[in-house]
N, C-alpha and C positions, 0 to 999 in steps of 0.2 A: 504494500500500500504506500504509494509514493508520498502523499502528504504526511502520513504518520512517520515515515522515515525522515522526512525533512524535519519534522518536529523533534524527533529523537536526537538527530545530529546537531541541530541548532541549539536545542536546550542544553546539550552537553557543553556548548561554547559559553553558556551563561556561567557554568561552574568554572570553566577554564578562564574566563575573563576576570572573575573575582580574584582568583589566585594570581593571575598575571599582573593585575593592577597593583598587587602588593609586592611584586617581585620585578623590579625595573631593569635588571641586569642580565636578562636571558638572551644569549647569543648563540647557543649551541646549534650546530647544523642539524642534529637529530630532531630538535624541536621544530625547526622550519620544515624539515622533511615530513614530520608527522602532520603538521598543519596542512601541507599540500596533499598528502595522501588522504587525510580526512575529507578534504574537499573533493578529491577525485572519487572517493567512495560515494559521495552524494551524486556526482555526475553519472557514475555507472548505474546507480540505483534508479535515477530518473530516466535513464535510457533503457532500462529493462522493460521488455514488453512481450516476453514469451509466455503465452497462455499456459504452457506446460509447467511453468514455475509457480502457478497458483496452488496454494495449500489449503485455502479456506475462503469462504465468502461471509460477509455480513451484509444481509440484504443483497443488493447487486454489486457491492463493493468488493473487489478481489483483494486478498492478502497473499503476498508472495514470499516464497522461501528466500528470495534475494533481500527482502526487507529484514527478515530475521538474521540472515548472515551479516547484513550491514550493521545491525545493532551490536552484534558480537565484535565485529572488527572495529567499529567506532569506539566501543568500550576499551578495547586494548590500546588503540592509538591515543585516546585522550588520557588513559591511565599513564602511559609512558610520558605524555606531555606534563601531566600534573606532578609526576615524580621528578621530572627535569626541573620544573620551576620551584618546587618546594624542597627538593633535596631529600624527600622521604624515602625510606627503605621500602622494598617490595614486601610489605607485611600483610597484604590483602585488604588494607583499609583505604587505599588511595583511589580506587576505582570510582568513577562518577556515577555509575548505575549499580544498584544492588542486583548483580547477576545471579540467576538461579543455578543450582548445581548442574555440573556438566552432563550427568547421566540422563537428565530429562530437560535439558536447557531449551531445545527448540520448542517443545510443547508448552513449556512455561512462558516463553517469550511470546508465542502465539496467543496464549491466554491474556498476557499483558496488553497486546495490541487490540484484541477483541474487547477487552474491558474499556480501554480508552475510547475506542470508536463508539461503543455502546453508551458510555457515559455522556459523550458529546451529543449523541443522538437524543438521549433522554433529556439533557439540559435544554436543547433546542425545542423539544416537544413540549416542555413545561413553560416555554416562553422566557427562559432566563437569558440574561445578556450581561455583558461587562461594558461599562462606560468607556467610550473611546479615550477619555481623559486618563482613566486608570491604566489602560494599555499603553498609552503614550508616555506616561510617567515612568513605567518600567523600561521602555525602549530608550528614553532620554537618559536614564540612569546608566544604562549600558554604554551609550554613546559618550557619556561623561567619563566613564572608565577608559574608554578608547582614547579620549583626548589626553588623559592623565598618564597613560601607560604606553610607552613605546613598544613594550613586549606584546601587549594585547593588540595594538595597532598592527604590528608585524604579523601576528598570528592571523588576524582577519584578512590581511592582504594576501598571505600565503594560502589561506583556506580558499579564498575566492579564486585565486589563480588555479588551484587544483580543481575546483568545482566549475571552472570556466564561466563564472558569473561576475557581474559588477558588484561593488559594495552596496549600491542602491538596491540591487536584487536581493542581496544577502539580508539587508535590513527589512525588506518587504517580507521575506520568508520568516525572519525572526519575529516580526510583528504578528504574522499569522499564527506562528507557533505559540507565542505568549498569549495571544487571544484565546486559543484553544485551552492552554494550560489554566488560565485564569477562569475560564468558563467551567471547567471541571471542578475547580475549587469552589466556585459559586454554587454549583449543584450540591456539593457536600455541605457547605455552610447553610444553604437553604434547608436541607434535610435536618441538620443538627438544630437549627433555630426552631423549627417546627416541633421537634421532639422535646426540646427544652421547655417550650411553651406548654406542651401537653403534661409534662412532669412538674411544671411550676418551678423550674430551676432558673437561677439568675447567673449570667456570665461572670459577674464580679465575685460571686461566692461559690463558684464551681470547684469541687474537690477533685484531686487526681483520680480518685475512684470513679467519680461521675464522668470525667473526661474519657477515661478508658471505656466506660459503658457506652458512651456516645460513639466512640470510634468503632467499637464492636457492633453496635447497631447499624452503623453505616456499612460495615462489611457484610452484614446479613442482608441489608438492602441491595447491595451489589449482587449477592448470590441470588436474591429473588428476581432481579432484573434478568439474570441469565435464564431463569425458568420462564419468565414472561416473554423473552425474546428467543426462545428455543427454536421457533420456526424460522427465525431470521438468520440463524447461524448454521452454516454448512461446512463441516470439515471434511476434506477429501481424504478418506481413510487410507488410500494407497500411497499417500505422500510420505 
């Protein structure tokens, strides 16, 4: 799913940008190569159009094995970059995404993709939206980091070169990705606020136990969405 992959890769750069903004002396060739390869990964994913690559559908939207593969490769590339700029050891805590165990990784990543697509669909069905000003504030904050950090600026330049896109196109994709990300957060917030109202709980006096209960309730809500959308999800068993 091309848009989902765009979101995964671009959101990864949000994490990269924060670290790079705090580390202004990154000049290693490996870092620049990783940035270009990460961009090239996006370009290859956008070019993928082989129907045989499809592993599932959500409604009429195909999900491709190349998307899953891109997520794994992007995680490795960005992990290398974050280690480079932070000097962290490879202790398994640097990765930008919480990757599932290798023995069932593809199936778990497919479920992650389905969950995000389904949540976006549900949020739109409920008429939820995120103010343009809210989205713009996030984008402007990242552009501020870009202006303050030569490392971040170089990373974006190299990333765009690898992806064969302009920086204007990058920021358009970033804006779309953040819009989707914030919309999913809005869905969860709407659910939690409604549940808190039903229970008579107040945000300012919420206990850790109550917060855990709300999070668990949202997880149950997502599980229920899977049941409700069972007819919309088709996984190709032979993949």
